N, C-alpha and C positions, 0 to 999 in steps of 0.2 A: 133520719137517723145518721147517715154518713156525714153530714154537716155537723152535728153535734160532735161527733168522734172527731172529726178534723180540727174543729175550734178547741176542744179538749186537749188535743196533741199540741196545738200551737200555744195553748197556755201553759202546758206542762213543760214544753221545750222552752218557753220565757222565763218561767220560775227556774229551770237548771241552769240557765245562763247567768241569773242573778245570784244564786247560791254558789256557783263556782267562782265568781268574781270576788263575792266577801269573803270566800274562803271557808265556806261550809261544803266541802266536797263529798261528804257522804251523802248529805240531802241533794246536791246537785247530780250525783250518780243516780240516785233513786227516782228523780223526776225525769232523767233521761231515759232510764229503762221504761217509765211508763210511757214518756213520748213514743217510743218505738212502739209500744203494743197497741198504742191508740191509733197510731197513725196505720199499722198493719190492718187492725181491725177495720177501718175506714176504707180501705183499699186505695189510698192515696199514695202512689209510688213516691211522688216528689217529697210529700211527708216523711215517708218512710226514709228517703235518703237523709233529709235533714236530720231526723231523729237519730239514725245511725251515727252520722258525723257527731253530734252533740253528745251521745253517748262515747264514741271514741275520744272526744276531746276531754271527757272526764275522766275515761280511763287513762288517758296520757299524763294527766295531772297527778293523778295518784300512784305514778311510776309503772303501770301496769301497760309497757309498752308493746308487748306481744299481742295481749288482747285489744289495744287501739288499733294496731295494725290491722288485725282480722276484720274489725268493725269498719275501718274506713275502706278497706278492699271490698268489702260486701257491699257498702254503700257506691263505690265506684262501678261495680258490676252492675247494679241496679240503673247506675246513670248509663252506662254503656248500651244496654238492651232498651232503655227508653230513648236514647238520642243517639244513633250510630255517628251523627256528625260531630257531636260533641262527647266523646267517651271517656271524659277525665272530669274531676271533681272541679268546680271553679266558684267564683265569688267567697263568700264566707267559708263555705264548706271546703274549696280548694286550698284557701289560706291556713284552715287548721291543719290539713295534710300536709302542708308544706312546713308548718311549724315543727311538726312532728319530725319532717325527716330532715330538717335543720340541726335538731337534738340529737340525731345520729350522725349529723356532720355530712348529710348526703347534699352538698350543695350542688351539684350538677343536674340531679333529679328534679332540684327547686327552680334552677334557671330554665329547664326545658318546660316544666308544668307551669309556672307563674308566666313564662313567655308565651305560652299557649293562652292561658286564662286571661291575660290582659287583652288579647286580641278580642275575645268575646266581650269581656266588659266594655272595651271603646266601642264595639259594633252595637252593643245594646244600649249605649250611654247609661253605664251603673257607676255612679261616682263613688260609691264605696268600694265596689268591686276592683275599680281602678286603682283607688289608693291603697287597698291591701295588698294588690299584686305587685305594686311599686314597693310596698313594704319587705314582701317575700322577696323581690328581686334584689334589694338594697342588703338584706340581711345575708343572702346567699353570696352575692359579690364581695362583702366584708369578710366572709368565713374563706371564701376562696383567696383572698388577699392576705389572710393571716395563715393558711396551711400551707399555701404556694408561696409565701415570703416575697411577693412582687413589690409590696409597699406602694402600689398604685390604687388609691381609693377614690378615683375619678368616679367609676361607675356607682360604687357605693353610695359615694356622697350625693350624686346626682338623683338615684331613685329614693334614698330615704328623705331627701328634702322634698321631692314631689309627693311622696306618701304623707308627709307632715302637712304640707299644703292642702292635699286633699282631704285629709282627716279632718282638719282645722275646718275647712269649708263645709263638711258634713256635720260639723258639731257633735261629733261621737264621742263621750266621755268613756265609752267602754274601750275605744279602740286608741284614743290617742295617748294614754301612758304606754302603749306597746311600741307605737311610733318613736315616742320619745326615749324609750328605754333602749331600742335599737341605735337610735341617733347617738345617744350618750356613749355608747360602748365605741360606736367609730369615733367620737371624739376623745375617748381615752387612749384608744389605740394610736390615734394620731397625735397624742399628748396635747390635746387642745384642752387641758383640764378645767379652765374657768368655764368653757360651753360645756362640757360634760356636767359638771355641778349645776349649771342653771338648768337643764334637762331634767336632772334627777330632783332637784328643788320642785320643780313644777310637777312632776310625777308625783310626789309625796303631798303636795297640798292637795291633789285632785283625790289621791287614793285615801288620804284622811278625811278629807270633807265627805266623800262618797262612801266612806266604810269598805274601802277594797283592800281587803287582806291579803291577797295573792299580789296584787300589784305593790302593796308596802313591802311584802317579802322579796320580791324581785329586785324593788329599788334599793334594799337594805344590802343585798348581795353586790349589786353593782356598785354602790358606797363603798364596798369594802375593797373591791378590785379597784377602784380608783383611787382609794387611800394607799392602798399596796403600791400602785404606780407611781405615787408622789413619795413615797418611802415613810409613810405616816401607820406604821403597824399597830399602835395603839388604837387609833381610830377605826382602823380596818377590822381589829378584833371586836371591837365595840358593837359595829354594824352586823359583823358576821354572828355575834352571839344573839342580837335581836334577830336575826332572819332566821337563826337555828330553832329558836323557840316557837316562832310563828309557823315554821313548816312542819315541825313536829306537832304542835296543836291543830294544824288545819290537816294533816296527812297528805301535804303536799310534796310526795316524793320523787316527784320529777327533778326536783332540786337537790336531792342527795348528793349526786356527783359533783355538783358545784361547790357544796359545802365542803366536800372532800378534798377538792382540788384547793379551795383557798385555804382551807386548814394546813394543807401540805406547804403552801408557800410562807405560811406565818412560823 
């Protein structure tokens, strides 16, 4: 009985992940809630933690940040009770929490968390975990450089390149676009526009081929920022309009502030 519930919880979790990436966020949330219920019924605490972070990730995508934080904190409390030596979320779950914190510009918290998580990943030889932690660290250092205006992109560049190397070795089509998106932002901020365009073109090729609506919307937003940086407002407006339509259709309200920010610059 417990094994059946555990398997059902894992299946629901996988379906939630798939629906989220393709942009069917309402269905993703429904399956995430089902994941949590089945995991709790099975009594498997590890699955309950995974289910809660999956739910939190869908809530974040809907723009329900406070609800997402509550779910992440509940998951982390369960993690702390399970393993006092590792009282924080790590691997994919830790990466998802860090992504939310970065959306709130809490880069110092991410530097601390990802710095701890990558030690765990290396100790356990988890290639995907290591790559995702490098991605979190790279994004955090990039944000720090922008906010503090240090103009030193050394750490961000190093971590993002290591993240991309790890993600390509893992051959994860689900995560490679996230690494490329972060690196495209780095290149844009550094005014390496051709390199930024190369990464964005690769994201769009993957996203269109695999019907990844969420990544297509993110890519269009970053294209809009890139065109603005190049002074091409007409092209920026075109990509922003495409992103807006996709965001509204999917209910991807995490990006509402991004749309408003770009519109203000146009």
